[in-house]
C-alpha positions in Angstrom: 29.4 21.5 -88.0 33.0 20.8 -88.9 35.2 18.5 -86.8 39.0 18.8 -86.8 40.8 16.0 -88.5 43.5 14.3 -86.3 46.8 15.7 -87.5 48.5 12.4 -86.7 46.5 10.8 -89.6 48.1 13.0 -92.1 51.8 12.3 -93.0 54.0 15.1 -94.2 55.2 14.8 -97.8 58.8 14.8 -96.7 58.2 11.8 -94.5 57.0 9.5 -97.3 59.2 7.1 -99.1 59.7 8.3 -102.8 57.8 5.3 -104.1 54.8 5.9 -101.9 54.8 9.6 -102.8 54.9 8.8 -106.5 52.0 6.3 -105.9 50.0 9.1 -104.3 50.7 11.5 -107.1 49.9 8.9 -109.8 46.5 8.1 -108.2 45.5 11.7 -107.5 42.7 11.3 -110.1 41.0 8.8 -107.6 40.5 11.7 -105.1 39.5 14.1 -107.9 36.7 11.9 -109.1 35.6 11.1 -105.5 35.3 14.8 -104.8 33.3 15.4 -108.0 30.8 12.7 -107.0 30.2 13.9 -103.4 30.0 17.5 -104.7 27.4 16.6 -107.3 25.4 14.6 -104.8 25.4 17.5 -102.3 26.7 15.5 -99.4 28.3 18.4 -97.6 24.9 20.2 -97.5 23.4 17.1 -96.0 25.9 17.2 -93.1 25.5 20.9 -92.3 23.4 20.1 -89.1 25.6 17.3 -87.8 27.0 13.9 -88.4 24.9 11.3 -90.4 25.3 7.7 -91.2 26.2 6.6 -94.8 22.9 4.9 -95.1 21.0 8.1 -94.4 23.1 9.9 -96.9 22.5 7.2 -99.5 18.8 7.4 -99.0 18.8 11.2 -99.3 20.7 11.1 -102.6 19.5 7.9 -104.2 22.9 6.4 -104.0 24.0 2.8 -103.4 24.8 2.9 -99.6 27.8 0.5 -99.5 29.5 2.2 -102.5 28.8 5.7 -101.2 30.4 4.5 -97.8 33.5 3.4 -99.7 33.9 6.8 -101.4 33.2 8.7 -98.1 35.9 6.6 -96.4 38.4 7.4 -99.2 37.8 11.1 -98.6 37.9 10.7 -94.9 41.4 9.3 -95.2 42.6 12.7 -96.5 40.6 14.8 -94.1 37.7 15.8 -96.4 35.2 14.2 -94.1 35.6 12.7 -90.5 34.3 9.2 -89.7 33.5 8.1 -86.2 33.3 4.6 -84.6 29.7 4.2 -85.5 30.0 4.9 -89.2 28.7 8.4 -89.0 30.4 11.1 -91.2 30.9 14.7 -90.2 32.1 17.9 -92.0 35.7 19.1 -91.6 37.0 22.4 -92.6 37.7 21.0 -96.1 34.2 19.7 -96.6 32.6 22.9 -95.3 33.9 24.4 -98.5 32.0 21.8 -100.4 28.6 23.3 -99.3 26.8 25.3 -101.9 24.3 28.1 -101.8 26.5 30.9 -102.9 28.4 31.0 -99.6 31.5 33.2 -99.9 33.8 30.4 -98.9 32.2 27.8 -101.2 34.3 25.8 -103.6 31.7 23.3 -104.6 31.2 24.7 -108.1 35.0 24.9 -108.5 35.3 21.2 -107.6 32.5 20.3 -110.1 34.4 22.2 -112.8 38.0 21.0 -112.3 37.2 17.5 -111.3 34.4 17.2 -113.9 34.3 15.4 -117.2 35.3 18.2 -119.5 38.6 19.1 -118.0 39.3 15.4 -117.3 38.8 14.6 -121.0 41.0 17.5 -122.0 43.9 16.4 -119.7 43.8 13.0 -121.4 45.3 14.8 -124.4 48.2 16.3 -122.4 50.7 14.2 -124.5 49.3 15.7 -127.7 49.7 19.2 -126.1 53.3 18.5 -125.1 54.3 17.1 -128.5 52.5 19.7 -130.6 52.3 22.8 -128.5 48.6 23.0 -129.3 45.7 22.9 -126.8 43.7 19.7 -126.5 40.5 21.2 -128.1 42.2 21.6 -131.4 42.5 17.8 -131.7 38.7 17.7 -131.3 38.1 20.1 -134.2 37.0 23.0 -132.0 38.3 26.4 -132.9 37.3 28.4 -129.9 37.4 26.8 -126.4 34.8 29.3 -125.1 32.3 28.5 -127.9 32.1 24.7 -127.6 29.0 23.3 -129.3 29.3 20.1 -127.2 29.1 21.9 -123.9 25.7 21.2 -122.2 23.6 23.9 -120.5 24.4 22.2 -117.2 28.1 22.5 -117.9 27.7 26.2 -118.8 25.9 26.8 -115.5 28.6 24.9 -113.6 31.3 27.0 -115.3 29.6 30.3 -114.4 29.0 29.2 -110.8 32.6 28.1 -110.5 33.9 31.4 -111.8 31.5 33.3 -109.5 32.9 31.3 -106.5 36.4 32.2 -107.5 35.4 35.8 -108.1 33.5 36.3 -104.8 36.6 35.3 -102.9 38.8 37.5 -105.1 36.5 40.5 -104.8 36.8 40.6 -101.0 40.6 40.4 -101.3 40.8 43.1 -104.0 38.6 45.5 -102.1 40.9 45.4 -99.1 44.2 45.5 -101.0 43.6 47.9 -103.9 42.2 51.4 -103.9 39.5 52.0 -106.4 38.5 55.5 -105.2 40.4 57.4 -107.9 38.2 55.9 -110.6 34.8 57.1 -111.9 34.0 54.2 -114.2 35.4 50.7 -114.2 34.9 48.3 -117.1 35.2 44.6 -116.2 36.4 43.0 -119.4 35.3 39.4 -119.7 33.4 40.0 -116.5 31.1 36.9 -116.7 28.0 37.2 -114.5 29.3 40.3 -112.9 30.4 38.9 -109.5 33.7 40.7 -109.4 32.4 44.1 -110.4 29.4 43.8 -108.1 31.7 43.1 -105.2 33.9 46.0 -106.0 31.0 48.4 -106.5 29.5 47.4 -103.1 32.8 48.4 -101.5 33.0 51.6 -103.5 29.7 53.5 -103.5 30.9 56.4 -105.7 32.1 54.1 -108.5 30.2 53.2 -111.6 30.7 50.1 -113.6 30.2 48.1 -116.9 30.4 44.4 -117.3 31.5 43.5 -120.7 31.4 39.9 -122.0 29.8 37.7 -124.7 26.1 38.5 -125.1 24.9 35.4 -123.2 27.1 36.1 -120.3 26.1 39.8 -120.3 22.4 38.8 -120.0 23.2 36.8 -116.9 25.2 39.7 -115.5 22.1 42.0 -116.0 20.1 39.7 -113.8 22.8 39.7 -111.0 23.2 43.5 -111.2 19.4 44.0 -110.7 19.3 41.3 -108.0 22.0 43.2 -106.1 20.2 46.5 -106.5 23.0 48.1 -108.6 21.0 49.0 -111.8 21.5 52.7 -111.2 25.3 52.6 -111.5 26.2 49.5 -113.3 25.3 48.0 -116.7 26.1 44.9 -118.7 27.1 45.1 -122.4 27.5 42.1 -124.8 30.2 42.1 -127.4 33.6 40.7 -128.4 36.7 42.0 -126.7 38.8 41.1 -129.7 36.8 43.7 -131.7 36.0 46.7 -129.4 35.3 47.7 -125.9 33.1 50.3 -124.2 34.8 53.7 -124.6 36.0 56.4 -122.2 36.3 54.6 -118.9 39.2 55.5 -116.7 40.0 51.9 -115.6 39.7 48.5 -117.3 40.0 45.4 -115.2 40.5 41.9 -116.5 40.5 39.0 -114.0 41.7 35.6 -115.2 41.2 36.7 -118.8 44.7 37.3 -120.2 46.0 33.9 -119.0 43.5 32.2 -121.3 45.3 33.4 -124.4 48.7 33.2 -126.2 50.8 36.3 -126.4 49.5 37.5 -129.8 45.9 37.4 -128.8 46.6 38.7 -125.3 48.3 41.7 -126.8 45.2 42.2 -129.1 42.9 42.4 -126.1 45.2 44.8 -124.3 45.5 47.0 -127.4 41.7 47.3 -127.5 41.8 48.4 -123.9 44.4 51.0 -124.8 42.2 52.3 -127.6 39.1 52.4 -125.5 40.3 54.0 -122.2 40.4 57.7 -121.3 43.7 59.6 -121.1 45.4 58.9 -117.8 43.4 55.6 -117.6 44.6 52.5 -115.9 44.9 48.9 -116.9 44.3 46.4 -114.1 45.0 42.7 -114.8 44.1 40.4 -111.9 46.0 37.1 -112.0 48.7 35.2 -110.3 52.2 36.2 -111.1 54.2 33.1 -112.0 57.4 32.7 -110.0 60.7 32.7 -112.0 61.8 29.5 -110.2 59.6 26.6 -109.1 60.3 24.8 -105.9 58.1 22.3 -103.9 55.4 24.3 -102.2 51.6 24.4 -102.2 51.6 27.9 -103.8 54.1 26.9 -106.5 52.1 23.8 -107.2 48.9 25.8 -107.7 50.7 28.2 -110.1 52.3 25.4 -112.1 49.1 23.3 -112.2 47.1 26.3 -113.5 49.7 27.0 -116.1 49.6 23.4 -117.5 45.8 23.6 -117.4 45.9 26.7 -119.6 48.2 24.8 -122.0 45.7 22.0 -122.2 42.4 23.8 -122.0 42.9 27.1 -123.8 46.4 27.4 -125.2 47.1 30.2 -122.8 49.7 30.5 -120.0 50.5 31.9 -116.6 53.1 34.8 -116.8 55.9 36.1 -114.7 56.5 39.8 -114.0 59.0 40.0 -116.8 56.4 38.5 -119.2 53.7 40.8 -118.1 56.1 43.8 -118.6 56.7 42.6 -122.1 52.9 42.2 -122.9 52.2 45.7 -121.5 54.9 47.3 -123.6 53.7 45.5 -126.8 50.2 46.9 -126.2 51.4 50.5 -125.4 51.4 50.3 -121.6 53.9 50.7 -118.9 53.6 48.3 -115.9 53.6 50.6 -112.9 53.2 48.3 -110.0 52.1 44.8 -108.8 49.8 44.8 -105.8 49.5 41.4 -103.9 46.2 40.3 -102.3 45.2 37.8 -99.7 44.0 35.6 -102.5 46.3 33.9 -105.0 46.1 36.8 -107.3 47.8 40.2 -107.7 46.7 43.4 -109.4 49.1 44.1 -112.2 48.6 47.9 -112.8 49.6 49.6 -116.1 49.3 53.1 -117.5 49.3 54.4 -121.0 52.8 55.0 -122.5 
C-alpha cells in the first residue's frame, strides 16, 4: 500500500537558489536512470503487499543489496518510495504507478521507454539536431525511425506496452469528453495494438471499428481485439498510411501520430484520410495543443519536452492551434473545434472543406 511522502521534504522550485535548481536540472538523468532500473527490476510490484527491506528486494531480484539500497534512497529523496527508520521501503502514489500488469494507472512501460537506452542514446545527439534541424536517427544512417533494424524484440514489446499504457488512460478521458455516437465506423489510423479503439468501442456499443497500422502491429491488434471479445464489430488491417487507408468510414482518428512527422508528411497522411472518408466524415486528431507562449509550469514543461523529443526522435513536432488549422487547410479540411479532455490531449476535430 502507498504511504504519503512528507510534504516538508519536498522544496518548492521557487524556494531553491538558482545554482541549486540548475544542479537539479543538470542531474535529472540520474533520476531517469534510477527509475529505469527499478522499473526493469519490478520493485514496485514486490512492494504491493507492504514495506520490505532492501535486502529482501535484492534477493527477489538478484541485485546487489547495498547498491540497490543506494538507488532506492535516491528515489525516496524525491518521493518515489518512502523509507522508514528500519530501512524498509514502501510504495508512494508515485511508485504505485510503477506497478505493471496492465493496470489503468500504470506508467511502468512508459518509464521503461522514455528512461531507456534508445531514447537516452538519441538525446545524446541533441546538439546535432539543433545544428542541422535533422532528427538524431539520420546521423546513424536510419531512414525511418519506425523501422529500426537495431531495435530488439524486447524494445519493440516495451514500445507497444508503453503506447498501450498511454492509450488506456487517454481512452477513458476521450470516452467521457467526446461524443462518438454520431459515427457508425471509426478507423484508428496508426492504432498500434488497438488499445484506444478497444476502449472507445467498449464505451460505444453501437460503434464499429478498424485498427489500421503496419502489418506487425495489426497482427498484435487482432489478438487484443479477440481477447476483448470485439471480433464481431472490430477488425485490424495492415498497411501503410502514406499509401492508402480503409475506405468509406465516417470518422478517422489519429492519436499521437501527426506529431511524429514534419508538415509535408503530416499533410500527406491527412490527405489520405480525406480521400478515404465518406462524405460528411470527420477527422479526429488526438494530441496536445502546444501553447503559443511557454511559461514555467508542469503542463508547459511536458508540452515542450515532448516537442523536443519529437525533434530528436522522429523529426516531428508539437503544434499550436494555428499550426493545426494550417495543416487541416492544406489537406482539404476545416478545423471545427478543439475538445479538451482530462488527459493531456485534446480532440482536434475537422470536417471536409
